[in-house]
N, C-alpha and C positions, 0 to 999 in steps of 0.2 A: 444487366441487373446486378445490383450489389446485394450479396447474400449475407444476412446478419443473424448472429445468435445473441440474445440478451440474457444476462444473468443478474438477478436482483431478488433478494430474499423477501422483500415486501410485495406480496402478491398483487395488491391493487396497483402499485407503481409499475410492476412488471407488465401487467395488462395494459396500462396506459402507455407505457413506452412502446410496447408492441404495436398498439393501434396507431399511435402517432407516426411511427416509422413506416407502417404499411400504407399510410396516406401518400407517401412520397412515391412518385411514378417510377423512379429508378431503384427502389429498394424493396427487398422482400425479407421478412423475418422468418427464418427457417427453423428456429428453435428457441425455447424459453427455459431457463434454468433457475432454480431457487437456491442453489449453492455452487461452490467452486467445483466440486466433484462432477456434478451434472453438466456444468459448463464445459469441462474438459471432454466429457463423453460426447456431448452434442457437437462440439467442434470436430472431434475425430470422425463422427458419423456423417456430418453434413458438409464438412470442408468449406465453411463459410469464408467470406473475405474479411469480415470484421466480427469481433466479439466485444460487446459492450458489457462492462463488468463493474458491479458494485464492489467495495472493498470488504466491509464487514459482513460476512455471510457464514452460515454454519458449514460443517464438513471441511471445507477448505476456504480460506479467504480469497478475495479477488486477486490479491498480490501473489499468493501461493500458486493460484491457477495460472496467472500471467507468467510466472517463472517457468511453469511446466510447458506453457504454449510457446515459449520463446523460439523454439526450434521449428515451429510449424509455419505454414504460409499465412496463417490467420493473424491479422493485426489486431491488437488489443487496445480498446479505448476505456480508460477508467472513468466512471461517472459516480461521484461520491459527494457526501455532505462534508467530508473532512478535508479542510485546507491545511493539512499538517505537513510540514517540511519533511519529516522522517518518512512518512508514507510516500510522498512524492519522490524522494531520493531512491527509495526501494523500487518504486515503479519504473524509474529511469533505468536502474540496474537490470530490471526484468525486461527491458526493451520495449515498454509500451509506447504506442504511437500517438496516443492522445490522453490527456488528463483534464477532465472538465468537472466543475462543481454543479451540484444538482440545482442550484438557484440560477444557473445560466438560462438565457432565453431558449425556448424549444427549437427555434430555427437554427440556433448555433450548433445544436447536436447534428442536424442533417448536413449542415455545411462542413462541420468537422469530419464527418464520415466521408464525404466526397473528397476532402483534402487529403485525408489519411490514405484512402484508396489510391489517390494519384501520387503517393509517395512522400507526402509532407508529414511533419510532426506538429501537433497542436497541443499546447499546454496553457492552462489558465494563467493569465499574467500575474495574478497576485501570488501564485506559488513560485514563480521565477524569482520574485523579489526575496521571498523567504529563504530560498536555497542559498542565495549569495550572502545573506546576512547572518546565517546561523551555523556556526561550527561547533563541534563538541569541545568544551573547555577542559575536559579531563585529560590527564596524561595517560600513556599506555598502561602504566601500573595501576592508576586509579580506575581505569576501565575494567581491568582484570578483577580488581577487588569487588567492584560493583556487580560484575557478572556472576561472581561466586556468591555474593549476597543474594542476588536474584535467584540463584539455583537452590537457595535454602540452606547454605552453609552457615555455621556459626563462626564466631570470631576465632576460636581455637582451630577449627578445621581449615579456615582460610590461612591462618598463620602457618599451619603445618604444610599445606599445599604449596604456598609461595616461599617457604623456608624463611619466614620473618617472625618477629616477636608479636604476641597478641597486642601489646601496647602500640606497636607500629600499625597494625591493622586498624585499631581504634582511631589513631591519628589520621590514617587515610580516609576512613569513613567520615570523620568530622570535616576534613578538607573537601570531600565530595559534596557533603550537604551544604557547606558554605558556597562552593563554586556554583552549584545548581540552584542556590537560594531556596532550598526546601527544608522542611522541619524534621523529616525522619527518612529512614531507609525506604519505606514503602513509596513515599512521594518521589524519591530519587529514582527508584526503579520504574515507576509509571511514567515519569517525565522522559526518561531515556528510551523507553519503549515507544512512546508517542512520537519522539523525534527520530526514531529509527536508528538509534546509536548502538543498539546491541547487534552483534554479528548474527 
């Protein structure tokens, strides 16, 4: 019997997933969590084979929980609406065994669970294409500047920290906006977060 914990913050979907998987003869849902913290606690308590995890959840995101569960015997399958390359790359670093989109057919989830239990890794094909097509265009110094901007530092503070002139910081910022094809710093930060480019 494949023992499963499901983590999903939308309760209706959590219930539906639990019911759907319980219909499979070889699967048993041993716990349901509505956030990443609960998911980790349930995995530690029940020692399941699989944890199915949404990404955007309160307390801890699915990716943060997956990173914490990396050293356990429980294999993580991410099930999300977000086909974002950055999320996917972070999930790969966290060692997740599967990454499916919520609009996949329901039978695909059951077959993915069986494949993952048998040692395979299953990732949504559209994500694989994105990963190979999308690198970060910023130089190391530009990344540093943008991370400091994201931390709420002003131009002078960034200049002081990196030992460069304020004019140079402004030049970096305008180059970053051009390269990312965005209008302002806020858009640059949110795009970099979405693509998983921040450390």
